[in-house]
N, C-alpha and C positions, 0 to 999 in steps of 0.2 A: 291170886293176883295181888291182892292188897297185902302189904307187909303185916306180919303177925303181931308186932308190938311197936311201941313208940320208938325204941332204939333202932329197930330195923327200918322204920319209916325215915328216921333222921339220916341214916346211912344212905338210903335210897335217894332222899332229897339232895344231900350234899353231892352224891355222884352225878345226879341229874343236872344240878346247877353247873358243875364243871363242864358239862357238854353243851351248855347253852351258847348258841351263836345266832345273832340277828344281823342279817345282811341289809343292805340299803333298801331293797325291794320290800322286805318284811317290815323294816322300820318305817318306811313311807306308808305302808298299810296300817300299822299299829298306832302311829302317832295321833291321827284324828280320833281314834277310839280312846286313847289315853287322855286326850284333851276334852273328851265328852262332846265332840261335835256330831251333829246329825247330818246325814247326807241331804244335800239340797237346801239346808238352812244356814244362812250366813247372817250374823248379827252385825250391826254397825261397828266399825273399827275398835273404838274403846271398849264397848261391851264385849266384843269377841275376845279381845285380849284379857279382860278380867275373867271372863268365863273360862278361857283356856288356862289361865294362871291358877284359878281355883281348882279346876278339875285335875290339872297336872300336879298340884300340891298333894291332893288326896291320893291320886293314883301312884305317884312316885314315892310318897311316904310309906305306902304299904308294900312296895316292891323290895326284894332283896337287892343289895348293892350290885350284884352281878348283872341283874336285869337292867338296873339304872345305867350301868356302864355300857352294856350292849345297846341300849336304846339311846345312849348319849344324852340322857336326861341329867341336867346338873343337880347336884345335891350338896349342901354345905350346912354348917352349923346354924345360920339364921333360918334356913328352910326347915331344918329339923325342929327348931324352936317354934316356928309357926305351925308346923304339923302337930307338935305336942300340945300347943294351946288349942288348936282346933279340936283335937280329940278330947281334951278336957272339957271344952264347951259342949260338945256333942254328948259326952258322958253325963254331964249335968242335966242337959235338956232331956235326955233319955230317962233319967231318974225322976225328973219333975213332971214330965208329960204323962198324962194318963194313957193307959193302953187303948189303942184305937181299934184294934181288931177284936172281934167277938163282943163288942160292946152293944148293949141293947139300945143305948141312946144314939142319937144322930151324931155325926161327926162333920166338922167343917174343915175342908182342905182346899185352899186356893179358890174359894168361892163356890165350890161344889158341895151340895148337901146330899148326903146319902145315909141310909139307915145302916146299922151294923151288918146287915146281910148284903149290902152293896147295891140295893135297889134305890132308885131315886125317890125322894119324898118331897112334900110341899114345904114351902117356906112358911113358917109361922113363928110368932113371938115365943111360944112355949118351946119350940125347937131351938130357937136362937139362944134362949136362956139355958136350955139343957146342954147346948154344945159349946158354950162360951169357954170352958176350960180347955177344950180341944183346940180352940183357935190360938192358944198359947204357943202351939207348935209353929203356926204361921208367923206370928209376931216374933218369936225367937229366931226363926229363919231370916226374917228381914233384918233384925238387929245383927245377926251373925254375918250376913252379906256386907252390911255396912262396916263391921269390924275388919273383915277381910280386905275391903277396899283401902283401909288405912295401912295395911301391911304392905 
């Protein structure tokens, strides 16, 4: 079922792209998913727009042009530059941030402290010191969101 090599997969992919058609019903269903919305959760107006814009930038940036066209998602040179900058920032953060999974030290993510195994641990100064480098991810994310709001 899976193509035997990369060239066969590329042929399969191109043939499949040519068959893509997204009608209004499917588009209406997929748009909230592309925008990263959760059912039943609605943010205040400006926050919802920023969240949608950010999620759509990421989603649309990874889609082939055929899907963008079918979903009627706008894409132009400025959006491509924003997407490229975003990927560069994430690449840098990924290289600088320590590996969080499999670590024997505690990790800090959005105020939740867990051990490498995923079980909850107590707050302690030694754990805070041990996890401080991991909080770099949280700080970088906040800075990144600030940068995105400027775009």
